[in-house]
N, C-alpha and C positions, 0 to 999 in steps of 0.2 A: 339598383344604384341610381341616384338622382342625377339630374343634369343632362339627361338624354331627351332628344326631341325627334319625333318621326313625322314624316309627311313632307310636302314641298316646303322649301325655306319660307319662313314667315307665316305659315299656315297654322302652326301649333296644333296640328292634328294629333289626337291621342294615338298611342300605338295600337296596332291591330290586336285582336283578341288573342292571338298566339302569344302575346307578351312582349316583354322588352328584349329586343334582339341582343343587346349587350349582355344582359343577365342570362339569356338563353345560351349565348356562346360560352360565358364563364362557367355555367353549370355543366356544360359538356366537358370542360377541362377537368373539373373536380371529379367527374366520373372515373377518371384515371385511364392510363394506357393499358387497360386490361386485355383488350382484344382488338381485332381489326374494325369491328363495328364502332367501338368507342373512338378509335383514331379517325375513322371516316366522319363521325359526327362532329368532331372538332374541326376537321378540314372543311367540311361543308358549312359549318357555322361561321368560320372565319371568312370564307368566300362569300357567303350570303351577306354578312355584315359589311364587307367591303363593297359589294354591289349596291346595297342600300345607301351607303355613304356616297358612292360615285354618282348615283342617280339623284342625290340631294334629298333623300328620304330619311336620312339619319343625321342628327346633329348632336353635339355634346359640348357642354360648357367647360371652362378651364378646370374646374374642380373634378368633374367627371372624367375629363381627359387625363388628368394626372393620375387618378386612381386606376383607370383602365391601362394606361401605359405602364404603370408600376407593376400591375399584375402580369401583363404581357412580357415585360422585360424579365420578371422573376422566372416565368416559365421558360422563356427562350434561353436564359443563362443556365437554368437547371438542365434543360434538354441538351445543351451543348456538352455539359460535363457528363451527363448520363450517356450520350452517344459515344463519347471518347471511351468511357468505361465498358460499354457494351461491345465496342469494336474489338476490345481485348478478347472477349468471349468468342468472337467470330473466328479467331485463329484457333487451330487445333492445339489444345493444351497438352503439354507433356505430362501425362498422368501415369505413365508406366507402359510396359509392353504387353500386359495381359489383354485378352480379348475384351474383358469387361472394361478396362481402362480406356481402350481404344473406342469402344462403343459409347462410353460416357463422353469422351472428348468430341466425338463426331456429333452426338446429340446436342451438346452445348453449342457447337458451331452452327448447326442447322437452326436451332432455336433462336440464335442471335441474328442470323442473316441468310438462312437457307431457302426461304420462300416468302411469298407476299404476306403470310401470316406471322412472320418472324418479328422480333423486337425492333430491329433497325429500320425496316421499311415503315413500320407503324409509328415509330418515334419521329421519323422524318415527315410522315404525313401529318402528324399532329403539329409538329413545329411549323410546317407551311401554313396550317390553319391559324396558328397564333400570330405568325408574321403577317398574314392577311388581315387579321383583326387589328393588329398594331397599325398597319397602313390605313385601315378604315378609321381609326381614331384620329389620325392626323387630318384626314379628309373631313371627318365629322366636326372637328374643332373649327376648321375653315368654314364649313357650312354654318355653324353656329355664329361665328364672327360676322359673316356676311348678313345673316338674318338680323343680328343686333345692330349692325351698321344701317341696314335698311329701316329698321324701326326708329333709330335715332334721327335719321333724316325725316321720316314721316312725322315724328313728334315735333321736330324743329319747325317744319312747314306748318303744322297745325298751330303751334304756339305763335308763329309769325302771323298767321291769318287771324287768330283771335285778338292779337295786339293791334292789328290794323283796323279792327271793327270798332 
């Protein structure tokens, strides 16, 4: 995604060899909530992106900001609906009185929210990662604007000095 800048504000340092943090984060999302490792990647990616922005090493222009925010909001809204749906599974479903029906109902409840590997904890972990990434975008846009303002002042001073000569 274009419009991202890494490094100290105003330095225009190219991103590290590891790649574009924003793109890396988004690629973690599309891997899907398949397992705990995928959920952890999204959470870690969002946290890392936020850390970069907070330290001034990540900036994004308005166009990039809007695209990232749209993607983050899409996932957050989808996760909210998915979590509501999965919470229904966490309750023991009335599937009948047979041993098999009770076993299936118990399995569904455990798969939904029975341990750290279950759907709900992993969806929440992913959602926190996307929320961190969203916060990172707000900070990164501020970083970009500050860099642009500093450049505008520098160019104005340069122009003034040239005109005085």
